[in-house]
N, C-alpha and C positions, 0 to 999 in steps of 0.2 A: 778258323784263322787258318790251322794247319793244312785242312782240307783245300781251300782256296789256293794255298801257297803251292801244295803239289799239284794241282790241276794246272796252275800257271807255268809250273817248271814243266810239266809233261808236255803242255803246248809248244813250249819253247824248243824242246828236245825233238818232238815230231817235225817242228819247222825245220830244224838244223838237218834232219835226218831227209826229210822230203827234198830239200834244195840241193843236198849232197847226192841224191838220187837223179834228180833232174839235170845236176852238172854232168853226172856221168854219162848220161844219154844225149848231152848236146853235142851238136857239131857246127863247126861255122858253115854260113850258105855256100862258100865258094872257098878254094885255096887262093884265089886272087884276094890278097889284102884289099880293104877298103882305102878310097882315096880320101886325103884330109882335106876337110875343108877350109876354105879361107875364113878369114877372122869376120867378114862382112856375113858370110852365111849362117855363123853362129846366132845371128841376132834373128834370123828369118827361118825358113824351111831347111834347117840343117840335116834333117833325115833324108828327105827326098830320096834320092837314087841310092842313099845307104842304108835304107830301113830294112833291109833283108838282114843285116848285121844285128838288129836289135830282136829278131823273131827268136822266141823263147827266152829272151833274157828275165822277163818277168816272173815266170816260174823258176829260175835260179837265185834272182836277187830280191824277189817279193816286191819289186817296185814296176808299176807300167812304163812301158817307154815313152808313152805320151805325156807323162808327168815329169820327164827329166829337162834340165836345164843345162844348156852347154857353157862352158867356160873354157877359154883358150888361151894359150901363150904362143904368140907370133913368133915365127923364125926372124931374126933377126936381119932387117932391112928386107923382109918380103910380108906380103899380105896373107901368106899361107901359115895356118896354123902347124905348130911343130908338136904340141901336146894338146889335147882336149880331154875335160874330164865333164861327164856327162853326170849330174848330181841330181839328188831328190832332197832339196834343203841342203844342209852342210855334209849330207852322206855321199861321198863317191859310189856310183853304180856300175858305170862303164868308164875305161880310160883307153885312149888311143894315143900313141907316141911315134913318131916319124923321126928315128934316130940317125939317120943317113941322108936326109933332105932331099929323097925322091918324090915327095908328095904323095906317098902311100904309108899307111901305119905299118910299123915293124912290129909292135907289139900291142895286142887288144887285150883288156883284162876285165873281167867282168867280178863283181865284187858282191857279197852278202855281209850287210852288217859290219861294213869298213873293213874286211878282210878278202883276200883275193881268194876266189874259188875257181876261176879258169883263167888260163893264158893262151892265147893264140899267138905264136912267133915265127916271124920271116928272120931266121937265123943266119941265112947267107944273104940276105937283102938284095933279092930278086924280085920281088914284089909278090911273091907266092908264100903261102902260109906253110911251113914244114913241121911244126912242132904244136902240138896239143897238150897242156897239163892240166889236171883236173887235181884240185885239193879238197881235203874236209874242211868243216867248219872249224877245226883247229889249226890249220894251216899246214898239214902234213901232205905230202904229195901222195895220190892215191895212184895215179896213173899217167903215163907219158906216151903219147902215141906219136909216131913219126910218119909224115906223109911222102 
């Protein structure tokens, strides 16, 4: 029994270390932030032209992009999504937020086991990423890069 428990703990620890290592090597596919989908797109092929933003996410989150379901919150009075959560069951895997209503994500977050492990931020709201933050499994900031 103790041996099985130790093996299970070792697998969990190695998984956390591997996802942190993958996160440290991940880079956004572009400094241009992804366009936010309309609420109608969320029911169809929401990835479409935005698929590059999910490249490498499986190695970080442990969840394949094709298994994600998208849930959005519309901007008031608009068919455009303001916030989109890409989930695997009840667990968030990726989140996009458009904070300034320009139709582009201003914050992209990638999660592992419910905790943020990567943030890509358009801090000056010009449509381009200028900050990349990488966190460890415990939520501590490992690295912050400026573009």
